N, C-alpha and C positions, 0 to 999 in steps of 0.2 A: 591675255585678256580673258580667253575662254575658261582658263583654269580658275581664276578668281571668281568668275560668275558662277561656276559650278559649286565652289566652296561656299559662296554667299547663299546660293539657293538651298543648300543643305543646312548650313550652320545657323542662319537667322531663324528659320522656322523651328529648328531643334532647340535653340535657345528659348524661344517663346514657349514651346511645349514644356521644356524642362522647368522653367520658372513657374509655369502655371500648376505643375503637379508636384513641385518640390515639397510643399507643406505636407501633402498626403502620402507621398512616396519618394523620399529623398534618394533611395537606392536606385529607383528607376530613372529619376531625374539625372543622376550622375551617369548612369549607363547610357542614356540618350546623348548627353554632352560628350562623353568619351567616344562613342561611336561616330559622332559628327567630327570630332577632332581627328580620329584615325582615317575617316573618309577624306578629310582635307589633305592629310599627309599623302595618302595614296594618290589623290588627284594631282598633287604637286610633284609627284615623283617624276613625271614626264618633263616638267620644267627643270627639275633638279638634274635630270639626266642631260638635258640640253646645256645647262650651266657647266656640268662636269666636262662635257665634250668641248665646249668653248674654251674652258680653262686649260684643257689638255692641249688644244691647238695653240693657244697663246704661249704655253710653257715650251712647246716644241719650237715655236718660232723664236723665242728668246733664248733657247738653249738651256733651259732650266733642267735640273735633275728630276727624273721621274719620282724618286723617293720624296722629294720636297712637295711635289704636287699631290702625291698620294696622302701625305700627312695633312695637307690642307683640306682635302676632300673628306678624309676620315674625321678630322676635327669638326668640319661643318656638319656631318652626319651625327656625331656625338652631341653637338650643341642643340640640334633640332630635337633629338630624342630626349635629352635632359630637360629641355624647356617644356616640351609637351607633357612629359611625366610630372614635372613640377607643377604645371598649371592644373592638371587633372587632380593632383593631390591637394592643391589649394582649394579647388572647387569642392572637394570632399571635406574640407575643414581640417585637413591634416598638414598644418604648416610645418611642423617639425620634420615630417617625412619629406615634404617638398624641399626643404632646405638641404636635407641629406641627399636627395636626388640631384640638386644643383651642385653640391660639393663633389659628388661622384662624377658628374659630367665634367666639372672643371679639372679634377684629377686625371680623368681619362684623356681629356684634351691635352694636358701637359705631357702625359706619358707618351702619347702618339707623336708629339713634336720634339721630344728629347733627341732622337737621332739627327734631326735637322739642326737643332741647336748645337749639337756636338760637332757636326760637320762645319758649321759656320765658325765655331771657336777654333777648330783645327786649321781652317783657311786663314783666319786672322793670325794664328801662331806662325803659320808658314810665311806670312808677310813681314813678320817682325825679325 
């Protein structure tokens, strides 16, 4: 709860300021929004660390492979970075670059999960 309040306390005023100066100084407006977005990610890092710890505990309880959990956590990080990058680029009016960032994030996510997919397919092959 505290994390979202910190994010709101920074992002909402930043959005008002950015909108009010966008016409006269679009570059500064974009810089303000980007800084607010990065602050939000930094503020959320504690919550994300708690999430990772909880997922690790659940995986250990379930007997899941550490590599599978690592892939899930890496994919989560990749998706957050790709989304943030895409949104900043869209705010800057660079929709093509935003689409490219989304594509790179998707490709990186698939690449990270390939070892897990391979192990699942090997497990299925062993059952047949």
